[in-house]
N, C-alpha and C positions, 0 to 999 in steps of 0.2 A: 712677558715672556713672548716667545712666538716659535710657528712650527715650521721647518723645511719640509719643503711639498714640492714636486715635478719641478725644479727649481726655481718657488720663487717664497719665498719669506712672508707666511700669515702670521699677522698680528692676534694673538691672545691676553685675556688678562692675567694675572695672578693664579686662578682657578682653572685655566685652559679654557673656555668659554669663547669663542672667537668676538674679537672686536666689528670685523665689520662679515653682516650677516653674508652679503654676497660673495662672499670667498667660499661659502659653503658649497659641497658637491657632493655625490655619492662618494666620487673616488676618494675624496677627504675623510670622508664619515668610514670611509673603511680602514683607512688607517690611522686615524683617531682610535678606534675602536680596535683597531690590532695593536699599536702603544697601550690600549690596555689591559690588553689577553682577555681581548672579543673578538671569535669569528659570523659576521654577521651572517645570521637566518631570515628566513622568511619570516619567523616571528616576533626576531631582532628590525628587521625593517616597517611592518604594522603597526610596530609602539611607536620608529623613530616617524612614520609618513602620519600617522596620528597627530604627534605631538605636533609636526609644522603643519598642518593641516588648522589643526586649531588656534595656534599662533598669527597665522596670516591671516585664515580665514572667520577666523572668531574674535575679534578686535583684541591681540595677541595673548589669548586666554594660554594660561599654560596647567594644565592637569595635576594634580596630584597623582597620586597609585590609586586611590581608590575610583576616580573615576577613567583611571587608565584602566583598571580591572573590566567597571563596566563595558565600556567601549569595546576592548579585545573579548568578553564573552558575547558582546553581537558579532563579531568580527570572525570568532575561529566556532560559536556554535555552543562552547563548555564554557564554562567559568574558571578563568585560571586562582589560583590563588596570590595573595602577597609574594610566597616563597615564589611561586614560578615565574611573577614580574622581578624578583632576586637573583635568581638563577639565570637571566633574561643580562641584569645588567647591575650588579651586586653591590654597587655603593649608588643604590637608590636610583628605577626606575625614572623616576619624573625629574631626578638632577640626573645624571650621568648620562639618560635616554637625551635629551635637551643640549646637552654638554656637543654628543657626539653628533644627533639632529643640526647643529648649526645654532642654535636658540639663543638667546642671551642667561642668564644668571637667573633663576624665578628669585625672586621679594619675598617670597609667600611666608610667616611663620607657620612654625608646628604642622602637628599632628599628617595623619598620613591621608 
């Protein structure tokens, strides 16, 4: 698969994850989210930035939804519910969020 973006072909795997992490940009993230019916707002970017920081600064860690809730509680000053995160990323905050954040597909199994 591929995404046509700004006159370039961006290669993705069959699930839409970037093949080359260096292809990611905020503009591409906006385009990817828009294609999935999501308009990125401040809370979306908080989750995306958290996922990217964890991956690039914490040994390629890919947090699950529970870890995202904990991090966003600290960031937002109130505890979001799992539903709140699924309202942001309906196809799983950790997986859809990571895809839009330009990260590889998570290989972890089960649970949230």
